[in-house]
C-alpha positions in Angstrom: -3.7 -21.5 29.5 -2.8 -21.0 26.0 -0.3 -17.9 25.0 1.5 -17.3 21.8 5.4 -16.7 21.4 7.2 -13.6 22.8 10.3 -12.8 21.7 13.3 -12.0 25.4 15.7 -11.4 23.3 16.8 -11.2 19.5 20.1 -11.6 17.5 22.3 -8.6 16.2 24.3 -7.2 13.3 28.2 -8.9 13.8 30.5 -8.6 11.5 33.8 -10.9 11.4 36.8 -12.0 10.1 36.5 -15.0 8.0 38.0 -17.9 10.8 36.4 -16.8 14.0 33.0 -18.3 15.4 29.7 -16.7 14.9 27.3 -16.6 17.7 23.4 -15.4 17.9 21.2 -15.8 19.9 16.7 -15.9 20.7 14.4 -16.4 23.3 11.2 -16.4 23.3 8.5 -17.7 26.0 4.8 -18.2 25.0 2.1 -21.3 26.5 3.5 -24.0 25.7 7.4 -23.3 25.3 7.9 -21.4 21.7 10.1 -23.9 19.4 12.9 -21.7 17.8 14.5 -22.1 13.9 16.8 -19.9 12.8 17.6 -20.3 8.9 19.2 -18.3 6.4 18.1 -18.2 2.1 14.9 -20.4 3.0 16.5 -23.0 4.5 17.0 -23.9 8.2 20.2 -23.7 9.4 19.4 -24.4 13.6 16.8 -25.1 16.2 18.1 -23.9 19.4 18.5 -20.4 21.0 22.1 -20.0 20.4 23.3 -20.6 15.9 26.7 -20.6 16.9 29.1 -21.7 14.2 32.9 -21.1 12.7 32.8 -18.4 9.6 33.1 -18.8 6.0 32.4 -15.8 3.7 29.9 -17.8 2.1 27.8 -17.1 5.3 27.6 -13.5 4.9 23.4 -12.3 4.7 20.5 -12.3 7.3 19.8 -14.8 9.6 16.3 -15.3 10.9 15.1 -16.4 13.8 11.4 -17.9 14.7 9.3 -18.5 18.0 6.3 -20.3 17.3 4.1 -22.9 19.3 1.5 -23.4 16.5 -0.9 -20.8 18.1 -0.1 -19.4 14.6 1.5 -16.2 15.8 4.6 -16.6 15.2 7.2 -14.7 15.7 10.5 -13.2 13.8 13.6 -11.4 13.5 16.8 -11.3 12.1 20.7 -9.8 12.3 22.9 -9.7 9.4 26.6 -11.9 8.9 29.2 -9.6 7.1 32.2 -11.6 7.1 35.0 -10.2 6.3 38.4 -12.0 4.3 41.6 -12.6 6.4 44.6 -11.5 3.9 47.6 -13.1 4.8 
């Protein structure tokens, strides 16, 4: 039986200093299993449950995770990343 996607974990807002690793988590269930897509400013930046990268001040902004399994019921959640400049 087909089941629309439902988010089981959503990303949280984070404030970090540039140069450290940030990790966002987003997971979903459904049938068929949903595909996770991460976007920032309309551009795809990842396709796994976990989005992880070393921060740079240019990466501040809102990151969206979307879960879709082809049932015309995409679910989304977002988190804001605030990257602070590292002072020497």
